[in-house]
Structure formats: structure tokens, C-alpha cells
C-alpha positions as CSV (number, residue, x, y, z in Angstrom):
1,X,0.6,31.9,-9.2
2,X,3.2,30.0,-11.3
3,X,6.1,31.4,-9.4
4,X,4.7,30.0,-6.2
5,X,4.1,26.7,-7.7
6,X,7.5,26.3,-9.3
7,X,9.3,27.4,-6.1
8,X,7.2,25.1,-4.0
9,X,7.8,22.3,-6.2
10,X,11.7,23.1,-6.3
11,X,11.9,23.4,-2.5
12,X,9.7,20.5,-1.9
13,X,11.6,18.0,-3.9
14,X,15.0,19.3,-2.7
15,X,14.2,19.2,0.8
16,X,12.9,15.9,0.7
17,X,15.9,14.5,-1.4
18,X,18.3,16.1,1.4
19,X,16.3,15.0,4.2
20,X,16.9,11.4,3.1
21,X,20.7,12.0,3.0
22,X,20.4,12.8,6.9
23,X,17.6,10.4,7.8
24,X,18.4,7.1,6.2
25,X,21.8,6.7,8.4
26,X,20.2,7.8,11.4
27,X,17.0,5.3,10.9
28,X,19.6,2.7,10.0
29,X,21.7,3.5,13.2
30,X,18.7,3.4,15.6
31,X,17.2,0.2,14.2
32,X,14.2,1.3,12.2
33,X,14.6,-1.6,9.8
34,X,12.1,-3.5,7.7
35,X,13.2,-7.1,8.2
36,X,11.7,-9.3,5.3
37,X,9.2,-12.1,6.2
38,X,7.5,-15.0,4.2
39,X,4.8,-12.6,3.3
40,X,7.1,-9.5,2.3
41,X,7.9,-8.4,-1.5
42,X,11.5,-7.7,-0.5
43,X,14.4,-9.9,0.4
44,X,16.8,-7.9,2.3
45,X,16.5,-5.6,5.4
46,X,15.7,-1.9,4.4
47,X,15.4,1.3,6.4
48,X,11.8,2.2,7.0
49,X,10.6,5.4,8.2
50,X,11.6,7.3,5.1
51,X,8.3,9.0,4.8
52,X,9.7,11.5,7.3
53,X,11.6,13.2,4.4
54,X,8.4,13.2,2.5
55,X,6.7,15.2,5.4
56,X,9.8,17.4,5.6
57,X,9.5,18.3,1.7
58,X,5.7,18.9,1.8
59,X,6.0,21.1,4.9
60,X,8.7,23.2,3.6
61,X,7.4,23.3,0.0
62,X,3.8,24.4,1.5
63,X,5.2,27.0,3.7
64,X,7.4,28.6,1.0
65,X,4.8,28.2,-1.7
66,X,2.2,29.8,0.4
67,X,4.3,32.7,1.5
68,X,5.2,33.5,-1.9
69,X,1.4,33.2,-2.8
70,X,0.7,35.6,-0.1
71,X,3.2,38.2,-1.2
72,X,2.2,37.9,-4.8
73,X,-1.5,38.4,-3.6
74,X,-2.4,35.0,-5.3
75,X,-3.5,33.4,-1.9
76,X,-5.2,35.3,0.9
77,X,-3.9,35.5,4.5
78,X,-6.8,33.2,5.7
79,X,-5.9,30.4,2.9
80,X,-2.0,30.8,3.8
81,X,-2.6,30.4,7.8
82,X,-5.8,28.1,7.9
83,X,-6.0,26.0,4.8
84,X,-2.3,25.4,4.5
85,X,-1.7,25.4,8.3
86,X,-4.4,22.7,8.9
87,X,-3.2,20.7,6.0
88,X,0.3,20.6,7.5
89,X,-1.1,19.8,11.2
90,X,-3.3,16.9,10.1
91,X,-0.4,15.5,7.8
92,X,1.9,15.6,10.6
93,X,-0.6,14.1,13.1
94,X,-1.1,11.0,10.8
95,X,2.6,10.8,10.1
96,X,3.6,10.8,13.9
97,X,1.0,8.1,14.3
98,X,2.7,6.1,11.5
99,X,6.1,6.6,12.9
100,X,4.8,5.4,16.5
101,X,3.8,2.2,14.6
102,X,7.2,2.1,12.7
103,X,9.2,2.0,15.9
104,X,6.9,-0.6,17.5
105,X,3.8,-2.0,16.0
106,X,0.5,-0.6,17.7
107,X,-2.2,-2.9,18.0
108,X,-5.2,-2.4,15.5
109,X,-7.5,-1.0,18.1
110,X,-5.8,1.8,19.6
111,X,-4.2,2.6,16.2
112,X,-7.8,3.1,14.5
113,X,-9.0,5.2,17.5
114,X,-6.2,7.7,16.9
115,X,-7.1,7.8,13.1
116,X,-10.6,8.5,13.9
117,X,-9.8,11.2,16.6
118,X,-7.3,12.9,14.1
119,X,-10.0,12.7,11.3
120,X,-12.7,14.1,13.4
121,X,-10.3,17.0,14.1
122,X,-10.0,17.7,10.4
123,X,-13.6,17.0,9.7
124,X,-14.9,19.4,12.2
125,X,-12.7,22.1,11.2
126,X,-13.8,21.6,7.6
127,X,-17.5,21.7,8.8
128,X,-16.9,24.9,10.8
129,X,-15.4,26.4,7.6
130,X,-18.4,25.6,5.4
131,X,-21.0,25.0,8.0
132,X,-21.6,21.7,7.5
133,X,-23.7,19.4,9.9
134,X,-22.8,16.1,11.8
135,X,-23.7,13.9,8.9
136,X,-21.2,15.6,6.7
137,X,-18.4,15.5,9.5
138,X,-19.0,11.7,9.8
139,X,-18.6,11.3,6.2
140,X,-15.4,13.2,5.8
141,X,-14.1,11.3,8.9
142,X,-15.0,8.0,7.0
143,X,-13.3,9.2,3.8
144,X,-10.1,10.2,5.8
145,X,-9.6,7.1,7.8
146,X,-10.5,4.8,4.7
147,X,-7.9,6.7,2.6
148,X,-5.3,6.5,5.0
149,X,-5.6,2.8,5.5
150,X,-6.0,2.2,1.9
151,X,-2.5,3.8,1.0
152,X,-1.1,1.9,3.8
153,X,-2.3,-1.3,2.5
154,X,-1.1,-0.5,-1.0
155,X,2.3,0.5,0.1
156,X,4.0,-2.8,-0.6
157,X,6.5,-2.5,-3.6
158,X,9.2,-0.1,-4.4
159,X,8.2,3.1,-5.9
160,X,4.4,2.1,-5.9
161,X,3.1,4.6,-3.6
162,X,5.7,7.5,-4.1
163,X,5.0,7.2,-7.9
164,X,1.4,7.3,-7.4
165,X,1.6,10.4,-5.0
166,X,3.5,12.2,-7.8
167,X,0.5,11.6,-10.1
168,X,-2.0,12.4,-7.5
169,X,-0.5,15.4,-6.4
170,X,0.0,17.0,-9.6
171,X,-3.5,16.1,-10.8
172,X,-5.0,17.8,-7.6
173,X,-3.0,20.9,-8.4
174,X,-4.4,20.9,-11.9
175,X,-7.9,20.5,-10.4
176,X,-7.3,23.0,-7.6
177,X,-6.1,25.7,-10.1
178,X,-9.5,25.0,-12.3
179,X,-11.8,25.6,-9.5
180,X,-9.7,28.6,-8.2
181,X,-8.2,27.2,-5.2
182,X,-4.6,28.3,-5.3
183,X,-3.7,27.3,-1.6
184,X,-4.8,23.8,-2.4
185,X,-2.7,24.0,-5.7
186,X,0.3,25.0,-3.7
187,X,-0.2,22.1,-1.1
188,X,-0.8,19.6,-4.0
189,X,2.3,20.6,-5.7
190,X,4.5,20.4,-2.7
191,X,3.0,16.7,-2.0
192,X,3.9,15.7,-5.6
193,X,7.2,17.1,-5.5
194,X,8.2,15.9,-2.2
195,X,7.2,12.2,-3.2
196,X,9.4,12.8,-6.4
197,X,12.3,13.7,-4.1
198,X,12.0,10.4,-2.2
199,X,11.8,8.3,-5.4
200,X,15.7,7.9,-6.0
201,X,16.0,6.3,-2.7
202,X,13.0,3.9,-3.2
203,X,13.4,2.5,-6.6
204,X,15.8,-0.1,-7.8
205,X,17.8,-1.3,-5.0
206,X,15.7,0.7,-2.4
207,X,17.6,2.5,0.4
208,X,14.5,3.2,2.4
209,X,10.8,2.5,2.6
210,X,8.2,5.0,3.2
211,X,7.1,3.1,6.5
212,X,3.8,3.6,8.1
213,X,5.0,7.4,8.8
214,X,5.0,7.8,5.0
215,X,1.9,5.9,4.1
216,X,-0.1,7.4,7.0
217,X,1.2,11.0,6.0
218,X,0.6,10.6,2.3
219,X,-2.8,9.1,3.0
220,X,-3.8,12.1,5.4
221,X,-2.5,14.4,2.9
222,X,-4.4,13.1,-0.2
223,X,-7.7,12.6,2.1
224,X,-7.4,16.3,3.3
225,X,-7.0,17.4,-0.5
226,X,-9.7,15.2,-1.7
227,X,-12.3,16.2,0.6
228,X,-11.5,20.1,0.9
229,X,-11.8,19.9,-3.1
230,X,-15.2,18.3,-2.9
231,X,-16.1,20.6,-0.2
232,X,-15.6,23.5,-2.7
233,X,-17.9,21.8,-5.0
234,X,-15.6,20.1,-7.2
235,X,-17.0,17.3,-9.3
236,X,-16.6,14.0,-7.5
237,X,-15.2,12.2,-10.5
238,X,-12.3,14.7,-10.8
239,X,-11.5,14.1,-7.3
240,X,-12.0,10.4,-7.2
241,X,-10.1,9.7,-10.3
242,X,-6.6,9.1,-8.9
243,X,-8.2,7.0,-6.0
244,X,-10.2,4.8,-8.4
245,X,-7.5,1.9,-8.6
246,X,-6.5,2.5,-5.0
247,X,-9.9,1.6,-3.5
248,X,-10.6,-1.1,-6.2
249,X,-7.7,-3.1,-5.3
250,X,-8.2,-2.7,-1.7
251,X,-12.1,-3.2,-1.8
252,X,-11.8,-6.4,-3.9
253,X,-8.8,-7.8,-1.6
254,X,-11.0,-7.3,1.5
255,X,-13.9,-9.1,-0.2
256,X,-11.7,-11.8,-1.3
257,X,-10.3,-12.4,2.2
258,X,-13.7,-12.3,3.9
259,X,-14.9,-14.9,1.5
260,X,-12.1,-17.1,2.2
261,X,-12.6,-16.4,6.0
262,X,-8.9,-14.9,6.6
263,X,-8.0,-13.0,9.6
264,X,-8.0,-9.3,8.2
265,X,-5.4,-8.1,10.4
266,X,-2.9,-10.8,9.2
267,X,-0.2,-9.9,6.7
268,X,-0.9,-11.1,3.2
269,X,-0.1,-10.9,-0.5
270,X,-3.5,-11.0,-2.0
271,X,-3.4,-7.5,-3.7
272,X,-3.8,-7.3,-7.4
273,X,-0.4,-5.2,-7.5
274,X,1.2,-8.1,-5.4
275,X,-0.1,-10.7,-7.8
276,X,1.2,-8.8,-10.7
277,X,4.5,-8.9,-9.2
278,X,4.3,-12.6,-8.2
279,X,3.3,-13.1,-12.0
280,X,6.7,-11.9,-13.1
281,X,6.6,-8.0,-13.2
282,X,9.3,-6.1,-11.3
283,X,8.6,-3.6,-8.6
284,X,9.2,-0.6,-10.7
285,X,7.2,-2.1,-13.8
286,X,4.3,-2.6,-11.3
287,X,4.6,0.8,-9.9
288,X,4.9,2.2,-13.5
289,X,1.8,0.3,-14.8
290,X,-0.2,1.3,-11.7
291,X,0.8,5.0,-11.7
292,X,0.2,5.2,-15.6
293,X,-3.2,3.8,-15.3
294,X,-4.0,6.4,-12.4
295,X,-2.9,9.0,-14.8
296,X,-5.1,7.8,-17.6
297,X,-8.0,7.8,-15.2
298,X,-7.4,11.4,-14.4
299,X,-7.0,12.3,-18.0
300,X,-10.3,10.5,-18.9
301,X,-12.1,12.9,-16.4
302,X,-10.2,16.3,-17.6
303,X,-12.9,17.2,-20.0
304,X,-15.2,17.3,-16.9
305,X,-13.1,20.6,-16.0
306,X,-14.3,22.4,-19.1
307,X,-17.7,20.6,-19.6
308,X,-19.3,19.4,-16.3
309,X,-22.5,18.1,-17.8
310,X,-24.4,14.8,-17.2
311,X,-23.6,14.0,-21.0
312,X,-19.7,14.1,-20.4
313,X,-20.3,12.0,-17.0
314,X,-22.1,9.3,-19.2
315,X,-18.9,9.2,-21.5
316,X,-16.4,9.3,-18.7
317,X,-18.0,6.4,-16.5
318,X,-17.5,3.7,-19.1
319,X,-14.0,4.6,-19.8
320,X,-13.1,4.4,-16.2
321,X,-14.6,1.1,-16.1
322,X,-12.4,0.0,-18.8
323,X,-9.3,1.2,-16.8
324,X,-10.4,-0.8,-13.8
325,X,-11.0,-4.1,-16.1
326,X,-7.4,-3.5,-17.3
327,X,-5.9,-3.2,-14.0
328,X,-7.9,-6.2,-12.5
329,X,-6.8,-8.4,-15.4
330,X,-3.1,-7.2,-15.0
331,X,-2.0,-10.5,-13.1
332,X,-3.7,-12.7,-15.8
333,X,-2.1,-10.6,-18.6
334,X,1.4,-11.1,-17.1
335,X,1.1,-14.9,-16.6
336,X,-0.3,-15.1,-20.3
337,X,2.7,-13.3,-21.6
338,X,5.0,-15.4,-19.6
339,X,3.6,-18.4,-20.9
340,X,3.8,-17.1,-24.6
341,X,7.4,-16.3,-23.9
342,X,8.1,-19.9,-22.5
343,X,6.7,-21.6,-25.4
344,X,8.4,-19.3,-28.0
345,X,11.7,-20.1,-26.4
């Protein structure tokens, strides 16, 4: 299995990096550009749609890893064709929908309808595989749509979503191996490596943004992996660990905006990661803290892989709450540090 994972990672990373070399000039030539506004976190026009490169990396890496796993006997024909094939199909369905939005913003209504239709397609297939009823299909649909939109909302700073995807993908690969799901491990590894291949063009003086094609594709990929692993009986905390800060930030921001009676469909800068950047952290610093805390959340739940017992859960939950509190107070901590530095100078 190690051979399939290593080759999958190498191919996905190289394919994503190489695709950027081709796509970025093409997207710039055809005017797929993100022009900054008063609510943007960047100051100059940047190519959007770079997520197409991540999609290419995920697809090639998953296909190659699945083929090697099939040849070595680590992955069954069913898993290679159905599990990996369904993953790639759903990922590209969301990516295409996101790219349509990148080319000319779709209104919220039709966009949501298409998201639900794609999610129902996956939820129905997962329900068919596991014999789940309508309630489970509805729950999976809600999970997929929520994750896709949450990732899209959080994609606002250089390196933030791509670095989070690296952590999330590799964590799901570890979990998948622990629960004997080699196909899911190949997919997760390819996703993480493809995001890593995109990072050089998305940090520092970024040459490209993921765009909606990237955030939708990554959100769909993560949602498919999360729900698939849970359908296999994986502990909820193991699957939810990398999603903890994602949904906390989005949920808290939505609650604040509802309380302020803001238009939820209007662009804004209310997210905690945006406030941390406004307080003085650079894009990459915020991305590093966010991804680091996500990794910490995953490591906190790691003992559940060996000891899935309520006693361990009672230990893990308070520690996860501490991680959430640290992230919630990040903007305030940055401002306090800035004040101390100002007084000291």
C-alpha cells in the first residue's frame, strides 16, 4: 500500500504544479482575474481559477494510485472503479460549478440548486452502497452542501485553504488506513499532495487564487471523504477534527451577521481569519496558525484510533474546546501583542 500512496502523492503534486505553469497564463489571457474591492484581502489583480490545477492533480494522482493498488492487490476492482471513480466524478461536478461562477458570478439560488443536486447524486450512491434510507441521504446531502460552502467562505487569504487541505488530506489518509479503507487513503493522499503542488503559486506574492473552482472542488472532495469514512463506521471526532475550526469560524460569523441584520449574500470581512489578518498578521501567518491548530485538533483525536472508548472521548473533547478558544481569541491576541510592541518601542 505504501507504494501506491507514495506514487499517488508524487504524481498528484507534480501534476498540480505543472498544470499551474499552463493554466495561469491561459486564465490571465482570457481575463479570469480577481480584481480587488474594498472588501478584499488582496491589493492587486490576481488570476483566479487556479483550483483547476488542484483538480488535475487529484484526478491523475487518484487514478495512478488506484491502478497501482489494484495491481498490487491492495485495492479491489470495486474500490478502484466505484469508490475512486465516484470521488473524481463528484469532485469535478463541484469544480465545474465553481468554474462557471468564476467566469461570471451565478446568482445564489441556481448555485444552491446545483450544489444540492450534485450532493444528492453522491448521497444516493452512498446510500445505495450501504443500504441507507432517505434520512441518511438527506443528512449526507446537508453535510456535503454545508462543507462546500464553508470551504468557499473560508477561502480568503493566500495559502489558507491550500495549506488546510494538505493537513486535512493527509489526516484522512491516516484515518483511512487505520480503518482499512485503502482506496480512501489513496484519494486523501492525492488531494493533500495536489494542494501542496498548488501552494508555491498561492503564497507570498500569489500568482493565482483557487477561485470557486478550487474551493468548491476541495470542499466537495473533503465532504465526500468525510461522509464516506463515517459511513464505514469511523469515529465522528476523527473525521470531524480537521473540520472543527472551519465550521466554528463559519458558524460564528453567520451568527454575528444575523444578529447585526446584515445581508448574508453580501461580501464581508467578518471571519476570524480575516480579523486576525486585519489585526496585523500576514496572509501566510494566518494560514500557518489556522493549519497548525487544525493539525493539533487532529493529533488530539489520534488516541481514538487505538482506543475508541467513551473515556478517551471525555478526555479529547475538552482539549478540542481549548483549540477552539485559542482560535476564537486569535485576533484579540494579535492586537494585544501589537499594543505591547508599540509600548515597548
